[in-house]
N, C-alpha and C positions, 0 to 999 in steps of 0.2 A: 648616502643620507636618506634612503628611503625607509631604513629602520628608524630613525628618527622621527620622519613624518608618522609611522606606525602607532610610535609610544606617544606621542604628545596626543596624538587621537585617541587611544586607550586611556591616557589620563585623563582628558578632558570628558568622554563619556564617563568613566566612571566618578569623577566628582560631579557631573552633571545627574547622574543613576542615582547619588548616596549623598546627593546635598550637602556635599563639600564645597565650601564656598572660595576658597584659598589654592590658586596653584603657582607654585614656587619651582622655577626651571634656569638651571645652571647655563653659560654661555660664555666662552670665553672671546672668540673672536666676532661672536656676533649671526655665526650662520646657524644656529638652531634657535637665536631669537629672532632671527628674519623670518622662520618658518611659521611664527607665529602670527604673523600679518597677514600669510596667506588664508584664504576663506574657507574655514572649517568649524564646524558647531561648538563654540566655545563656553556658550551660556553666559551667564553675570559674573562669572568668577573674577575675584583680584586676581590679577595678575603679577607675580613679581619676577623679575628677569636680574640674575648673580652673575656679577662678572669676577673676573680673578682682578684683585686689588692691583692698583698704577704701582709699577715697579718691579710686578710680580718675575716678569723675565728680563725686563731690560731696565735701569735706575730711569724714574720720571717716564716713563711710556705705558700708557694705557693701551691694552690691545682690542677693546670694547671701540667700536667706531662712533666718533659723537652725532656723525649724521642720523646713525641709527638710534641711539639714543635719545636723541629729539622726535624722531620718525615716532618711536615707540612712546613716547609721552602724549604727543597730538593724538595718539589712538587711546588712551588712558591706561599703558602699559606702563608700571613702575620699574625702573632699572636701579639695581644699589650695587654700589662699587664700595667696599669695605675691608676692614682688616678679615683676613682668613682665619676662623676659629680654630682649626687646625692647621695652619702655617704660618704664624707670626713669629711672635716671641721665641718659641721654641724651635723653630727654623733656625734661626740667630743662634741659641745655644747650642744647636747641635752642630752647626758650624764650629764651634769652638771646642764642645766634649767629648761629641760623637755619638750623642745620645738625649734625647728629651721626652719627657711622661708623655708630651702630644703624639710623638711617632707610638707607643704602646697603643693609645687609642686609634689613632688614624690605620694602625696597621691589624687591629683587632677588626673594626668595621671593613678592612679593605677583605677578610675572611669570604664576607659574603661576593663581594665585588668593589673596583673602585666607586662605582655609581652611587653604591648603599653609602659609601664614606662620605660623599659628595653630598649626596641626600640631606643626611644629618647634620653635616655642616652649613648649606644653604638654608637649612630650615630654622638654625640658631640666630646666624647672620639676619634674616629676614624678620626672626622676631624682636632680636638685638636693636634693629633699625625703628621698629612698632610700624610695619609695614604689613605684618600679620599678627594675628593675636596667640594667646597659647591657648590653641584650639588644635582640630584636626585640619591636616594641610595636604595637599598632593606635592611631592617633591620628584623632580623629573631631572637627571643626571647622565653624565656618561664616563665612557673611557678614552680617553684621547683625543676624539674627533663625533660630535654628534652625541645623541641619546640613546640608550640602552637599558637605562633603569628606572621604574618609576616605584614610589612607595607612597602607602597612607603614612603620615608622619602625626603623631602629635606635637606641636611645638612648644617650646620654652627657650629662654634668653640663654645665651651662652655660660652665664653664671649658674646657670641652674642645668648645665650640659644631660646631666645623668637623669633628669626628670625629661627627657626627649624620648620617644617610643618609636619605633617601627613597629604600627600597627598592623600594616601588611604590606606584603611586596606582590607589587602587581606585574612587575616585568623587570628583569634581569638578565644577563650573559648567561648561557650555560657554561662557558667557556671563559677565563678571563687570567 
């Protein structure tokens, strides 16, 4: 998780130095989110943590701990659990037909890396929820465990998904 800490520090440094007021961080089990509670210079950013939807792994089960959600809220960090833009109804359709248009979009983004796909997805989700405006944001995500990707994104809502822009890749894994 040392690389996760480095990615988070780089993301917040970039945000501070470039006057980006919103940082969105993907966290499934809360381990990445928990690092946001450690003391490091975050500035006065609006921080949004985006979790998997409830039932992602097991029906009715939320992987992100409720106690951590409460601790985040107490520190002014928003936690969003919602429908995953590239993983909801299309996944159900794929289960029936073997293919969904969402797969084409998700797999195209994965050509950069899994984290880049998730950065686009959580940016749309946070904008859909009204937690970030359609403006520049930093999105942080990863592959399997922890964070390995950070991008400067131009946010927009999921119904305008193709207006979302990856403006700059701050970090991504070389091998994925």
